Steps between C-alpha positions, in 0.01 A plus 500: 500500500299472823202677348500252215540212730206578730235496230653170374456355850142635522416344163641166614305526825180557318567206274560276802179619669302436182636145491415439860153640448447257219619209717248601763212496245469875472541598139343806345460666160454875484238635262488880437200616303244785484212425730380863515503777254428529120639158413376305805276282280808331362656455845185339625509252204866422580426442861208272420706285266795493737295383796335237286831367375647505850210304648532241230873476556492463872236227474720313247777435754766570236713669763523232768519615861421860413231734373539820311342834589449793264543847653304764307585869507306781329723712273219719371680485168734763645872473451591634850264252659653229288849585623388505868337158450818362337703611800246348737502166312881496475524548880258204562723183518198271446449636151701310238342659182269779392227529238398839353441785445218578251651770276854524375572834678437355848651168416823657384522740797457203741732299278794727585461398860457135428810501278706656779366272770512186274130417516346316206217702344240361260251742340183373337454818296819718480566516131741793474817385310730634766337303793709186450811714441501611863674189615504123487243493779207620283259272316158536323254254358330741260549543131654847454392757252826429313315183401140598502524836308678342199240217519220746464683686219551180304135403555382837357732459202374153437147631502605742220463805712770763446427828677446507882394754760633416850348597832707422807509565873779740612710280725806279465309203368304710241810676375696175470204335315481785252874510438515122433187525280639797300833318432311191386268696276794675324667163439179372344492799269169624642411841645382658834299809407434617852616421855298631798591461866257561786549530875405211725145535628369669187163379380407757233649402159276694269749773409770227435259296291407808303861582427612158389201446286602800288808296396278216371704206646438145396499400866507649850751336736445524873774469769297547817311308768144384499361798699614750236432257201140455605437880497679555164309216340161636613590847377624359173155347436320816613710696244418243230870423436526174309879465496617154624650483847803287603601501868775375724455213737388697809159529329451124558293560803140386558413840651571661157201308364279623787610861476514540122206276422435455122759771427774244576389273210753476214803594707806289429766420763771254606525309827702234678193378695176362367238438765306242302809297411413132552835426658420339844729729702344810332147369562585419866641856550196671331242282685679545832530878459132533407392290795730677749458860392173501293678665205661406172882489512681742263841475339632693798358258751653210294840676488499536877390132554792385281749738663412368845523142393836563325630658819367214715651247263841682544455478876458126477800460269704709746395280793508359757645823646447758227709815496463803280797400294365148451155629406661743253696216340189278487305779326776536246487126431120503428435309186166410337301587809146401402274787610153629405667763273694229324845354560764739644875473450740768608779573258829398668671833415220762496247336730226600251217253480396329183124511436249442225245766402151401385294715263143579616196701388204622706194352341145533637631611837749214533871450448553261204822331403597558138641192332 
């Protein structure tokens, strides 16, 4: 009984400290993300967007008598690092909510700690179906592959394409994407003639392209990130393969156009973010990002910008003395949050976000919305 009682007292003490910290104007959000390593380019985008959102928020004066700080920690996209960061953030009484991590594996490993310590966690990119099942303290503002993969399968079917070859990255996200796509294809009465997984970091797809071409698919479907996509698309052109290509949303990245060049033309893909959307808030974000960082914001940058603003909005709703419990409850109550990736509403039971996907095609080196 005593052993059970002591952790309860400690938890209560931490909650009281967090409340006092808020009253003194010291409120922080933790952000764990890869700033070094193979996926650091995504972490840098996240940090850029988060800093931009934070600066705008603190200037707005929405949280009277206090400012918010974001504490960044480099997870290196490593699960052990993610767990260590989660413990560090949980022990910091000024932190009332956490954003991150990048991939599902690290997000879920850290999520076990946040669930135990009752820390609200919002990931901008963790799409594994089990992420939100960890506890009521996990949230995400990304459309999962349970939505996107069937969307792509339906799109292919509507385009009268029936036989597909799939190329996917060998990780949790890639496996989940393929499974959801496979299930949807079967329901549509269509066929997957080949599925090829590759290890992260691979850039040579010629043997895979040779193999899948033998099965004469109507379309090649890619579940990978822009670095791999650009290499595959270039090699596809070099090998004179004319099969149409459909890709998942991670290919909506300006650097894909730079790396793949003309080889990217003709690729079809969905997205929740359209950089040339005339919506004033989207235009303000895109213009601000360009001016501040000298680069075009990608879907990943937009996801992080919205995630940061959703968390900040929850801090305001939990005020004037926000606690982790109050922030968690405010996140759960998020309805029709108008972000640059569209409106976000968390399902009251599952905490899954509702999002709208837009169809795009790369034409003449530009992303074009299909009407």
